[in-house]
C-alpha positions, 0 to 999 in steps of 0.5 A: 499499500505504502509503495502505491501511495508513493507512485502516486504522489510521483504522478501527482507531483508530474502534474504539479511541475507541467503546471508550474512549467504552463503558468509560471513565467521562468520556472525550469526544472534544472539538470544535474549540472545546472542544479550543481553549478547553482548549489556551488553559488550558494555554497550548498552541499550537493551530496547532502541536498540533492534531492531537496529542490524540484525546479528553480524560478528563473529571474533572468532569461536564462541559466547562462545569465544567472550570475547570483543567489538574486537571480533565481529561486529555489522550489520544492513542490509538494502537491494536493488534489484534495477536494477538502482544501479551497484555498491555498496553501490552507489546510493543505496536508504533505511530506517534507524531509528533514533536509528539504526544512533544513535548506528552506530555512537556511536559503533566503532564495528557497520556496515551498511551492504548493500546487493544487493538480485540480484547482490548477492553482499554487502558491509560493511560500517563503520559510517565515510564511510556511512557519506561521500556517504550520498547525501541527508538525510530527517526525516520521523515520525512514528506515532501510535495511541492509541487503546481504 
């Protein structure tokens, strides 16, 4: 059941990324090399945080014109299709890793993006806005057993 839910979440995330590509000027999913360059520019440990963003919003015309951290926003995408959510970001439930939250807290140019796939709407949140919206937060461990 958990694997089935994970696959469903990945499909919903892909829809969310498509919505952002169509509706947010400058939103792109960077290549691995582009992501590394942006992480280097911001002095971020790529090995630790490589999975902590889904895209970027360029504030300049192209990646070639990115010179400093103010030229782009890191974006972590969380999607929902919940019919009970009427106005973003209120009432949204999502998973957030410790690394995602740590990077979010440490980078002023990082945004949490909530996308409602049914309404085809999104909202971008700063860390301060995210903190103010939290109703409750719990820690969940992900455990992987070693192979033989």
